[in-house]
N, C-alpha and C positions, 0 to 999 in steps of 0.2 A: 301558424307561430304569426303572422300578419295579425289573424282573428287576434289574439290576447294581446298584442301591441296596442291594438284598436280599444278593446273594452278595458285594459289600464289606463288609457289616454282618456277614456271617456268616462271612467270613473275619479281620478284625479280631477277631471275638470267639476265633474259633480258635487263633488264635496269641497271646493273650493270657490264655487261662486256662487256667490250669496243669490238666498232666495225670496221671495216676498210671502213669509210664513204667516200663518195665523196666530193667533195667542190667543189663550185664556189667561187673563190676567187677577190678581190674588186680590183682595180689596185694597191691602197696604201699599201694594203695587200702583196699582191704578189711583189712589188716591195722592201718592207722593208723584206721580207723572203728574198729575192736573194740579198740584201745586204748583209743581216747578214753571207749569206753563202761565200760571199767573191769573188763573181762571178765580180764584177767591175774590168775591164781592160782582164780580160781571154780574150785569141786571142784578144785581140785590141777592145774588146768589153765592152760596157758600160751597166749598171741594166736598162736603160733606153732603150736600144736595145732588149734586154729579155722580155722585158713587152710588146713591141710593138710586138714584136713575139708572144705568149701568144696568146695576143688580137685578135691577125688577124689567129691564126693556131686554138684557142679552145675557143675564149672569154673567157678564164680565169678558163673554167670547166676543173678538174680533170679527169670526165669522159668522156670525147669526144672519140668519136669514127666517124673516117670517110673512109667507104669504096672504095678501090680503084680498083674493081674489082679483081685481082689477089693479094693484099694485103693490108693488112690497118696498119691507121695512130691511135695512141694511147694516149692516155692522155692528162696534160696541153700543152708539148710540140709535140703532135702530131708526134712520135716516131713510124717509120713504122715497119711493123714487117718482110718485105722480107729481110731486112740487120742489124736490130740492135736486135729484139728480138723474140721468138716464142711463137707465138700463136698458135699452134698444127693445123694450117687451112692454111699456106702460104707453097706453095712447093717450096723446096730447102731454106728454110728460114736459112741464115748465123748464127744469135743471137749474134752480136760480142758484145753485151753490156751484156750477160749472164744474162738476166732477163728472166721473165715470165710476158708475157703481162699486167696479171694482177695485178700485180703492181704498176704496169702505171694508173691504175685508180683510185687509194685510194688519200686520203687528205695527205698522207705523200708522199711530191715532192722531196725528196732526192734524192731517187735511178732515179727518172725521170730527174733530176739535173744531176745528176752521168754520164748518158747516152748522155743527149744532150751535156755536155761538151766533152765527146768522140768523140760524130759528128764533134762538133767545130773545136777540137783541129784538128782531121784529116782534115777537109776541110779549117781550121786556118779560118776560118770565120762561119759565119750565113749563108750562100749561100747556103747548103744544104733543108730550110727550104721558099718554094715559097709566102709564105706568109709573110714573113720578106724580102723575095727578090723584093715583089710587092708594100710592103705598109710602108717599113720602110728604106733600102737601100739606102742611100743618103739622107736622110730626116730629118728635125730635130723632134726628138723624144724625147729630152727634158720635152717634155709635156707630156710624161708619165709616168711620175715620181714627175711631178713639185707639192708641197707640201704633197709630201710624206714622205721628213724627216726631 
C-alpha cells in the first residue's frame, strides 16, 4: 500500500511541476513571439529575416544541436559553443553570452534571442549565420511572416 501511495505522489508531482520542455515552433508562432520581442528593425533586420534564419538553422526547433567537430551549434538560432556559450566540451570556448548551452535548448527563447541579438549587433547583421546567408540574404523574406500578424 505504501508503494502505491508513493507512486501516486510521484505521479502528481510529475504532472504538476513545470519542466523545461523543448519546442518546435510553427512559422507564425515564432514570428509573433519575435514581433512581441521588439526585434523588428534591430540592426536593420526584419522579423521575417529572423524567421527565415530559424527555418534554415534549426527548422524552428529549440532542441536542435549541430556538431561541427570542434564545436556545436545549439537551439533555435544555432548559437555556436566556440564563441558564445559554454557547453563544457568545446576547447577554449569564449562564452561571450555568459550562458549555459542547456538554456538554449528549452522552450523559453528569451535567452537565445538575447544572445542572438548580441551576435547580430557585433556583426552588424545576420551574416554569422550560414543558413541566413545562403537562403535569406538578399531574398524576399516577407513570405516567412505572411498571414502571421
